[in-house]
Wavefront OBJ file of the C-alpha trace (Angstrom):
o trace
v -10.664 -11.914 0.449
v -8.207 -9.282 -0.015
v -8.622 -6.503 2.990
v -9.445 -3.204 1.907
v -6.560 -0.717 2.443
v -7.034 1.741 -0.174
v -9.766 4.491 -0.473
v -10.631 7.103 -3.197
v -11.662 10.629 -2.509
v -12.918 12.383 -5.137
v -12.302 15.996 -4.556
v -12.068 17.608 -7.788
v -15.350 19.269 -7.789
v -16.082 23.395 -7.705
v -18.313 23.577 -5.171
v -20.526 26.281 -7.311
v -23.069 26.062 -4.455
v -20.988 27.614 -1.628
v -19.794 30.412 -3.742
v -18.432 33.154 -3.016
v -16.746 31.186 -0.241
v -15.365 28.410 -2.567
v -13.778 30.721 -4.883
v -10.396 30.486 -3.763
v -10.725 27.959 -0.793
v -11.681 24.475 -1.765
v -15.298 23.170 -0.736
v -13.873 20.245 1.366
v -11.237 22.629 3.150
v -14.323 24.626 4.404
v -14.487 23.918 8.427
v -17.124 22.249 10.540
v -16.064 23.154 13.938
v -12.299 23.436 13.608
v -11.558 20.874 11.144
v -12.085 20.628 7.436
v -14.822 18.823 5.941
v -12.530 16.494 4.175
v -10.162 15.708 7.535
v -13.391 14.634 9.012
v -13.828 12.251 6.157
v -10.146 11.106 6.365
v -10.859 10.307 10.170
v -13.767 8.028 9.019
v -11.630 6.046 6.614
v -8.544 5.750 9.475
v -10.717 4.799 11.883
v -12.236 1.845 10.002
v -8.315 0.583 9.031
v -7.683 2.542 5.527
v -4.043 2.350 5.180
v -3.688 4.477 1.942
v -5.603 7.417 1.176
v -5.687 8.840 -2.951
v -7.407 12.136 -3.511
v -8.341 12.434 -7.078
v -8.216 16.421 -7.252
v -8.418 19.035 -10.136
v -6.788 22.776 -10.385
v -6.555 25.272 -7.605
v -6.881 21.979 -5.063
v -2.848 22.535 -3.896
v -3.937 23.636 -0.365
v -5.862 20.009 0.022
v -2.192 18.151 -0.542
v -0.844 21.051 1.831
v -3.059 20.366 4.465
v -2.122 16.533 4.411
v 1.875 17.393 4.318
v 4.201 18.754 7.252
v 4.277 22.663 8.026
v 7.495 23.638 9.638
v 6.955 27.142 10.433
v 3.600 26.398 12.165
v 4.797 23.475 13.928
v 8.072 25.004 15.144
v 6.334 28.198 16.435
v 3.670 25.957 18.340
v 7.160 24.080 19.941
v 8.492 27.298 20.708
v 5.693 28.866 22.357
v 5.109 25.837 24.213
v 1.642 24.927 22.438
v 2.106 21.107 23.114
v -1.565 20.204 22.977
v -1.980 22.010 19.754
v 1.439 20.704 18.286
v 0.342 17.149 19.338
v -3.182 17.551 17.762
v -1.799 18.626 14.339
v 0.883 15.822 14.309
v -1.815 13.279 15.326
v -3.878 14.185 12.034
v -0.272 13.565 9.937
v -0.721 10.729 7.514
v 2.583 8.499 7.725
v 4.943 9.190 4.875
v 3.855 7.398 1.723
v 0.370 6.727 2.734
v -1.219 9.671 0.645
v -1.279 9.865 -3.499
v -2.790 12.413 -5.378
v -4.060 12.419 -8.813
v -5.529 14.894 -11.318
v -9.000 14.856 -13.142
v -7.860 17.380 -15.435
v -12.190 17.437 -16.974
v -15.311 17.445 -15.075
v -16.620 14.226 -16.188
v -18.462 12.584 -13.363
v -17.891 10.467 -10.162
v -17.041 7.561 -12.957
v -14.669 9.177 -14.252
v -12.996 10.872 -11.300
v -12.592 7.421 -9.723
v -11.067 5.841 -12.881
v -8.260 8.365 -12.794
v -7.049 6.601 -9.678
v -7.059 3.164 -11.366
v -3.219 2.784 -11.454
v -2.971 3.698 -7.622
v -5.506 1.063 -6.714
v -4.038 -1.344 -8.679
v -6.083 -4.665 -8.588
v -7.411 -5.001 -5.305
v -10.535 -3.851 -3.808
v -11.139 -0.570 -2.521
v -13.206 1.975 -0.594
v -14.786 5.221 -1.997
v -15.572 8.294 0.186
v -17.709 11.172 -1.082
v -15.951 14.264 0.426
v -19.097 16.167 0.661
v -20.954 13.410 3.333
v -19.949 13.233 6.686
v -20.976 10.902 9.520
v -21.728 10.242 13.133
v -21.299 7.012 14.738
v -25.226 5.033 15.382
v -26.287 2.248 17.929
v -24.204 -0.563 16.038
v -21.183 1.573 16.703
v -18.727 2.972 14.079
v -19.357 5.375 11.242
v -20.121 4.437 8.059
v -17.730 3.139 6.076
v -16.707 0.620 9.068
v -20.309 -0.608 8.780
v -19.530 -1.102 5.040
v -16.418 -2.882 5.711
v -18.139 -5.376 8.375
v -20.577 -6.123 5.294
v -17.825 -7.154 2.915
v -15.992 -9.111 5.290
v -19.039 -11.290 5.659
v -19.990 -11.158 2.053
v -17.072 -9.959 -0.001
v -17.784 -8.583 -3.429
v -19.204 -5.058 -3.447
v -20.776 -2.875 -0.746
v -22.973 0.463 -1.168
v -24.165 2.345 1.987
v -27.296 3.190 1.893
v -29.972 5.664 4.192
v -33.996 5.870 3.965
v -35.758 9.090 2.670
v -39.120 9.804 2.144
v -40.847 8.589 -1.127
v -41.280 11.849 -2.458
v -37.657 12.844 -2.277
v -36.271 9.638 -3.994
v -35.942 11.366 -7.529
v -33.058 13.342 -6.221
v -30.975 10.366 -5.362
v -29.365 7.056 -6.715
v -31.868 4.475 -5.597
v -31.511 0.558 -5.070
v -33.836 -2.730 -5.358
v -34.058 -4.769 -2.445
v -33.426 -8.649 -2.882
v -32.777 -10.719 -0.014
v -33.368 -8.719 3.614
v -31.353 -9.323 6.223
v -32.074 -6.339 8.725
v -28.757 -4.078 8.948
v -27.734 -5.298 5.096
v -29.072 -6.629 1.925
v -28.861 -8.122 -1.397
v -28.472 -5.182 -4.270
v -30.679 -6.791 -7.255
v -30.459 -3.083 -8.945
v -30.259 0.439 -9.053
v -31.355 3.175 -10.890
v -30.020 7.175 -10.754
v -32.494 9.669 -10.161
v -35.633 7.865 -10.818
v -38.779 9.694 -12.045
v -41.090 10.429 -9.328
v -43.287 7.504 -8.023
v -40.977 5.145 -10.327
v -38.222 4.490 -7.600
v -37.539 0.934 -6.489
v -37.461 1.481 -3.063
v -36.712 4.451 -0.493
v -33.185 3.071 -0.167
v -30.593 5.549 -1.300
v -27.064 5.122 -1.961
v -25.279 7.568 0.725
v -21.651 8.346 -0.424
v -19.980 5.037 0.802
v -18.860 2.094 -1.135
v -16.550 -0.976 -0.940
v -15.758 -1.788 -5.087
v -14.119 -4.723 -7.293
v -11.239 -3.509 -9.206
v -13.019 -4.937 -12.171
v -15.507 -1.476 -12.121
v -12.261 0.117 -13.897
v -12.864 -1.951 -16.820
v -16.126 -0.771 -17.060
v -15.138 2.715 -16.305
v -12.669 2.598 -18.981
v -15.179 2.314 -21.981
v -16.134 6.080 -21.462
v -19.912 5.702 -21.499
v -21.697 8.662 -20.792
v -24.867 8.535 -18.773
v -27.286 11.352 -16.872
v -26.073 15.029 -17.380
v -23.450 13.602 -20.071
v -21.180 12.092 -17.486
v -19.242 8.904 -16.626
v -21.770 7.737 -14.203
v -20.540 5.122 -11.036
v -24.112 3.988 -10.597
v -24.405 3.129 -14.512
v -20.601 1.290 -14.325
v -22.175 -0.754 -11.169
v -25.614 -1.667 -12.849
v -23.213 -3.132 -15.447
v -21.397 -5.086 -12.780
v -24.377 -6.551 -11.022
v -25.105 -9.267 -13.182
v -21.211 -10.809 -12.637
v -20.703 -9.690 -9.202
v -22.428 -9.445 -5.842
v -23.327 -6.306 -4.318
v -24.928 -5.626 -1.120
v -26.046 -2.893 0.955
v -25.400 -1.686 4.313
v -28.182 0.011 6.392
v -26.141 2.672 8.175
v -27.721 3.491 11.295
v -25.730 6.848 12.439
v -26.158 10.547 11.410
v -24.924 11.602 7.773
v -24.783 15.281 6.907
v -24.683 16.497 3.302
v -21.928 19.267 3.624
v -22.640 20.259 -0.053
v -25.530 21.752 0.630
v -26.077 25.080 3.012
v -28.503 23.483 5.324
v -26.765 20.201 5.768
v -23.508 22.247 6.242
v -25.189 24.414 9.027
v -26.677 20.735 10.713
v -23.131 19.437 10.405
v -21.398 21.941 12.334
v -24.289 21.659 15.364
v -24.511 17.947 15.252
v -20.413 17.791 15.581
v -20.321 20.708 18.054
v -22.649 18.859 20.041
v -20.493 15.884 20.020
v -18.006 17.526 21.600
v -18.047 17.435 25.675
v -16.106 20.515 25.665
v -18.051 22.370 23.540
v -21.561 21.153 24.182
v -23.226 22.394 27.184
v -22.279 26.059 26.323
v -23.137 25.883 22.449
v -26.576 24.201 23.613
v -26.915 27.595 25.886
v -26.387 29.815 22.756
v -28.748 27.891 20.296
v -31.290 28.305 23.014
v -30.522 31.520 23.517
v -30.478 32.426 19.514
v -33.573 30.522 18.965
v -35.323 32.543 21.881
v -34.784 35.753 20.277
v -36.362 34.925 16.761
l 1 2 3 4 5 6 7 8 9 10 11 12 13 14 15 16 17 18 19 20 21 22 23 24 25 26 27 28 29 30 31 32 33 34 35 36 37 38 39 40 41 42 43 44 45 46 47 48 49 50 51 52 53 54 55 56 57 58 59 60 61 62 63 64 65 66 67 68 69 70 71 72 73 74 75 76 77 78 79 80 81 82 83 84 85 86 87 88 89 90 91 92 93 94 95 96 97 98 99 100 101 102 103 104 105 106 107 108 109 110 111 112 113 114 115 116 117 118 119 120 121 122 123 124 125 126 127 128 129 130 131 132 133 134 135 136 137 138 139 140 141 142 143 144 145 146 147 148 149 150 151 152 153 154 155 156 157 158 159 160 161 162 163 164 165 166 167 168 169 170 171 172 173 174 175 176 177 178 179 180 181 182 183 184 185 186 187 188 189 190 191 192 193 194 195 196 197 198 199 200 201 202 203 204 205 206 207 208 209 210 211 212 213 214 215 216 217 218 219 220 221 222 223 224 225 226 227 228 229 230 231 232 233 234 235 236 237 238 239 240 241 242 243 244 245 246 247 248 249 250 251 252 253 254 255 256 257 258 259 260 261 262 263 264 265 266 267 268 269 270 271 272 273 274 275 276 277 278 279 280 281 282 283 284 285 286 287 288 289 290 291 292 293 294
């Protein structure tokens, strides 16, 4: 069983739900507390043992590359002004030389197409995919979502999808999996459907933005078959693989925030601020003051 060393981050989206903020700033660089959304996702990948970070970008996303590079003038200024704490924090986030790769998705043809664009960088080894809108905090089992997915992969091999539960009347908004042999925190996946009609979902377990995939997915995606919305859908490719490849679901027991929606973005700021010991007490008081004045 090969180690999961590489992860793909599809970051070519336009972020139209956050206009006008995203007119000149990529949505992935909006901040949750004091870190860009994408940095939170990269942190999760690094904590899970990922060694190589592959970003599938688009036009006007050069600032993402700059964020993961040295910033000589800023670093020099911090050192000269004696801001050692801020300097060390920046350097701790800097990826090692050669551990980041950037490739372009020239057309918005869907998540499956974005992942296919990373095929030559990934090569012939299993890899992780992290959707950059989704950021997570640990649950009772410890570790964030990708770490729990990798633990499932190390037990079973094959492909792994992180899932979470939603109310039945919301399943039509998501990709939903069918559940086979169930072992509690993980289970066999026997099928999946993208945005099923209301009342037709096979379960209430939705695909939540973290994957471990066998490299054979690239062969399926290379066919360029379009699905919902006229896009090349990752869910369709995984459905094609399902008869020949094992798939397991991991029930993530932590907390996921969809920063691609305004409510999810605001909730993420609250949750991550409350997870910071130096901010929690003062922020809680501010929240009580604001809520009490409404």
